[in-house]
N, C-alpha and C positions, 0 to 999 in steps of 0.2 A: 504494500500500500504506500509506503513512504516514497518509493520511486515513481509513483503515479501522480506526482504534483503536476498541475497543468502548466502549460507554457505561460499563461497569464500570471499565475502565482510567481513563477520564476522571474518574469519580467518585472513585477512589482518589487520583489526582493532585490533584484539587480539595481533598480533605480534608486532604492533607499540606501543600499550599501555604498553606492558610488560617492555619496556625500560624506561618508564616514572617514575617520583617520585610518590611513593604511590602504585605502581603496581609491587611488587617484583617478581623475577623470580620464576616460579613454573614449575617443571619438567613435571608433569602430572596433568592437570586440567580437571576434568570431564566435566565442562561447561566452554567454553571460556569466558574470562573476558569481552569481547565486548558484549556478550549476556546479561550480567548483566547490562551493561551500556545502551544497547538498550532498555531493559525492563524498566529501570528507566526513560529513556527519553520518552518512549511511554506512561507511566502512565500519566493520565490527571493532577494529582497533585503530581508529584514526587518531588525529591530534586531539587530546583532551584539553579542556579549559585549564585544568590543573593536574599535577601529578600527585596531589595530596592523597587521593583515594588509593592509588596504586601503592604509595609508600606505606600507608596505614595497613592495607590488606596483605602486602607481600613482605613488609619489614620483619615481622616475627619469625620468618624462616631464615633470616640472616644472622650469623653468629660471629663472635670475635674469637680468634684463635691466637693464643700466646704460647711460645715454645722456648725451651732451653736446648740449644743445639751445640754439638761439638764441632768446632771448626779449627783449621790451622791458623796460627798467628799470622797477621797480615804481612809481617816481615818475610816469612818464608814463601808466601804466595808471590810477593813482589820481587823477591831476591832468590832465584833458584840456587845460588851458591850457598846460601844459609842452609837450605835443605840438604845439599850434598855434603856440607860440613858435618851436619848432625848425623847423617847416615854413616859417614866414614868413621867418625870418632866415638859415636855413642850407640850405633846399631839401630835398626828400625827407622821409623820416621819421626819427625818432630812431634813433641807432645801437643795434643789438641787442647784448646781452651774453650770454656763455655761462653755462649753468646745468646742473648735474649733477642727474640724476634716476634713481630706481630703480623697477623694476616687475617683473612676473612674466610668464611665458609658458608655453605647453604645447606639446610636440612632437606634431604630428599626422601626421607621416610619418617613416619611418626614415632618409630621405635629407636631413633637416635643415630641413624646413618647420615653422615655429613660429607659433602663433596668439597674439596679444596684443591689447591695446587700442591704438587709434590715438593716443590722447593720450600714451601711453608713448613713442612713437617719432616723433611729428610734429615736423617741423623739426629733426630730429636730425642733427648733423654726424658723430657717431660713435656706433655701436651695438655694445655688447659683450654677449655671451651667455655666462654661466657655466653649464656643464653639470654634472650630478651627477658628483662626483669632483673638481671644481675646475678642469677644463679650460676655458679662456676662448677663445672664438671671435669673430671679427668677424662682425657681422650685417648683411645687406643687406636693406633695406626693399623687398620685392617690390611692395607697394601698400598703401594705407590708405584707409579709408572714414569720413569724418567723420560721416555721418548715422547710422551704427550704432556708431561708435567702435570699429571693429575694424581690425586690420592684420595682414598676413602678412609674416614675415621669413624669411630663408634663411641658414643657416650651412653652411660647407663641411665636411660630416661625413657619415658613413654608419654604418649599423648602430645608430642610436639607437633607444631604446625609445619607441615612439609610444603615446600614450594611446588608449584605446577611447572612441569617441564614441557617446553614448547618444541617447535620444529625449526631448527636453524636453517634448514634448506629453503624454507618459505620466506626468509628475510630478503628484503630488497634494499639496494643502496638508496639511501634517503629516508628509510623508515626511522621512526623514533626509537631511541634506546635509553634505558634508565639503569644506572649503576647504583647499587647500595652496598656499602662496605665500611671499613674502619681505617681510612687513610690517616696515617700518623697517630693511630690510636683513638681517633675521633669517632666514637661509636655511631653506627647507623647514619652515616653521611649519605645523602641522596643527591646524585647529579644526573643531568639529562643532556642528551645530544642526539645525533643521528648516526645511522650506520654509514660510515664514510666509504667503505670498500669491503669486499669479500675476497676470500682466497688469497690473502696476503702470505707470502713466504718470507720469513725473517732469518732463516738459517739456524733456527732454534732446535730443529730435529727433523727426522725423516718424514714426519707427517704434518708439516706446516700447512695450515689452512685457516689462518686467523681472520676473525671479524675485526675490522678496524672501525673505531668509533671516536667521536670527539666529545663524548660524555667524559667529564673530568675523572681521570684515574690516577692515583698516586700510590707511593709505597704504603702498604697496609691494606690496599684494595685487593691484593693478590688472593685468589681463591674465592672471591665474592662473586655474586651473580650479576649478569647483565640481563635485564628484562625487556620484553616488548611491552607495548601499551595495553596488552591484555593481562599483564601481570604474570606472564609465563617466562621462565628462564630460557634464554636463547644462547647464552654463552657464559663461560667462566673467565672472569677478568684475570689476566696473566702478566702482561708486559706493557711497558711504556717506552717511549723514545725520549730519554732525558734531554736531548738536544732540541726537541721540538715542543710546541705548545698545542694542546688539544688533540693529541694522537695517542690512543691506547689500543690494546689488542686483547681479544678474548678468544678462548677455545670454543668452537661451535658445540652446542649442547648435544647434537647428534653424535659427535665423537665421544663426548663425556659419558653419555648413556651406555655405550658399548663397553668402555673402559671400566666404569663403575660396576656394571653387572659382572664382569670377569673378576674384578677385585673382591667383590662380595662373595662370589662363588668359590674362588680358588686362592685369593690373596695375591694373585699376580695376573698378568695379562697373557693370554695364549693367542698368538698371532699366526695367521696364515702366511705361507711362504711360496714364492714362485721360483726364485733362483735365477733371476735375470736382471741385468742392469739396463737402464734406458735413459734417454735424454729427450728433451722437448724438440719438436720440429720447428725450426726457424724458417722465415721466408726463403733464406738461401738454401737450406736443406730441402725445402719443398720443391724448389726449382731443380735441385740435383736429383730428386726422386720423381720428377715429372708429375708433381701433384698440383692440382688447380689452386689449392690454398693450404696454408700450414695447419695441420691438425694431427692430434694423436702424439704418440711417443715412438721413437725408433729404438729398437733393441740393440744395445752395444755389447752385451756379453751374456753368455748362457753357461751356467755352472754344470759341470759334468754330473749326471745322475740326478739332476734337480727335476722338479715338476715341469719346468719350462722345457728342459731337454726331452723329457718323456712325451710331452705334448707335441713336439716337433717344431718349436720356435727356433728361428734362425737369426743370427746377427744380420741386421739390415731390414728385418720385418718392421713394419710400422703398425703399432697397435692402435686400432681405431675405436674399439669398444671392449669392455670386459664385463661379464655377467649381465649383459644387456644394457649397460650404461655407456654412453659415448664419452670418450676421454677428451676433455676440453682444455685441461691445463696439467702441468707436470706433476703436481702433488696428488692428483686424483688416483692414479693407478696404485701407488704404494699403499695408500690407505684402503682402497677397495680390496686389495689382496690381503692386507694385514687383518682386516675385519671380517674376512670370509671364514666360514666354518671349516676347520681342518677335516679333510676327507671328502669334502664336497667336490663334485664335478661341474665345472663352470665353463661356459662358452667364451671364447676370445676371438675377436675378428681382427685380422691383420691384412695389410696391403703388401703383397709380395709380387715383384716384377709387374707392377701395374694392375694386378688383379686382386680382388678381395678373396680371402680364404677364411673359412670358419674352422677353428680348432677347439678341442676340449682339453682342459687342464684339471688335474686332480690336486687340490690344494694340500700341501704338507704343512707340518708344524714348523715354525721358524726356529732355526737353531738358536741356542741361547735362551735367555728368559729373565724376567724381573726377579729381583731378590724378594722372596716371600718373608712374611713375618717370622715363621718358624725357622727358616734358614738363617735369618739375621740374628736370631737369639743364639743359635749354635755358633755362628761365626764370632759373635761378641765374646762367647765363652772361650773360644779357641784363640782369639786375639789377632785375627787378620781379616783382610778383605781382598776380593778378587775382581777381575774384569775379563772380558772376552779377549781371546788371542786373535788379534787382527793381523793381516799381512804386514801392515806398517810396524806393529809391535814386534812381530817375528823378525823383521829386518833389524830393528833396533837392538834386539837381544841376540842377534846372530843365530837364529833358529831356522830350521827347515820350515819353509812356508806351508808345507803340508802337515806339519806337526799338529796334534790336537792337545787340548788341555786348557787350563785357565791361569792367567797371570796374577801373581800376588802383587797388589798395588799398595797396601798399607799393612804395617805390622805394629801393633800396640807395644810400646817400649816395656811395659810391665806385664805383658801377657805371656802365656805358656808357649805360644808360637815363637816369640822372640827368644825365650829361654832355650828352646830346642834348635835354634839356629836358622829359623826361616827369615828371609829378607825380601824386600820389594824387588821384583824382577825374577824371582823364582817361579817355576812353572809346575803346577800341580797336575800330574798326568794320570793318577789313579788313587782311589781310596778303597782300602781293604780288597785290593786286587781287582777292583772294578774300574774299568777305564773311564776317564773323564773326557768327554768330547767338547763340551761347551759349558757356559754358565748355567743353562737350564738343567742339563744333566747333573752338574755338580750340586746345584741346590736340591735337586731330588734326592741325591745320595745323602746329603747332610740331614734331610728330614727323616731318612730311614735309620739314622743312628740313634742308639738308645742312651739316655743320660747315664753317666757313670761308665760307659764303654770307652775303652781306649782303641782308637782307630789308627791304622797305619796309612799315612799319607805318603804316596810315592812322589817325590819332588825332584825335578830336574834343576840342578844348580849349575853355575858356571864351571865348577870343578868336576861335575858329573852327577848322576842320579843318586839319591839317598832316600831311605825311609825315615819319616819323621813321626814318632808316636805322639798323639795328642788325645787328651781325655775330654769327652763330651760332658759339658756341665748342664 
């Protein structure tokens, strides 16, 4: 009924509005001003007269997060020589110091699950969540994911107001956006702006696909929600550009939903794997491949024995679509693959020798994996941390690039690993005679160990391989 206003009514409104402030006189307008106003009012989530209602309704789902984190002293971060000196003369890495930090979060279920940024809670010894009304609860980190910078925490509470999660794919550039968070510790600060851009790549990780907004975001907003005018969360505020004004970035909520579900179910993210490298098609490459326009991604490498190899993908193939979705920018394919269910058979359309070909790929589990809560507890008791063995790391350590294992990156100076001679740069290649292929397999092995058990860690050191006995606490 609202759309059925007569042309006469629209004309009357148009003539009245032209005399108001902000509606300058226009001699010939192709569309009456009133029609624009009617369209805006008719939209279910158009521009409101005020954001007060949204702030009142959505605000109780936003929480303050304060943490005590272990970090390296700034001097060692800024001066690598200080780090080398400590390793040479004292063994292990430099001692870490405690640092207080503040962030934000959003309640996504009434029983106390809260979504935030991974960097807000990473390496935190203590997590405190301040709920609306001032109640402070201890927070438990259910899991975190460095690649998307998302984390899920849990507080012992019930009956909390949970935010409504929207659809970030439906966002348009120019839509209104509202951020609620705790910048500089200023609780429940509300700022508003528009969606300035979508699909921004910042080099923050392999799945960059940020929403850019000019809603004011500052330190302390990290992990807080970005709302549309329906009061639905469409993003998790994550980053700012300190050299710019009015530019902030949020992780799309459609990515956060998938990550949060994995973290809740397993404490880590299980990702799909294709086993192929690719790069964007530029106008110059489009000419080289005799394409009418640049689109899709060109395959640059295919790993032996990978799902890509089994599916018949070749270097030089141009991927046009995956799982029925057209590839329009370079960040789409990595995320589409990563978010696919392991074991699923999905179609992939490629351009090969000027002809389109349809292949099918069976998604495998991505090698490696996120550090789970249980594995982190075991590692804390053992006194060391590890990272994936990449080709670059293998070169730096003078290792065979085909070698498997995980690299020791940190050793606590007072832990049992340091006492037994483990050092950063060592390579863990087996635990209790079970081979370690990557971080995912290593974390699985750790979780299978029994508290009180002494496990034999087979470690490749510069002088040669040794067994290191460590007791699980």
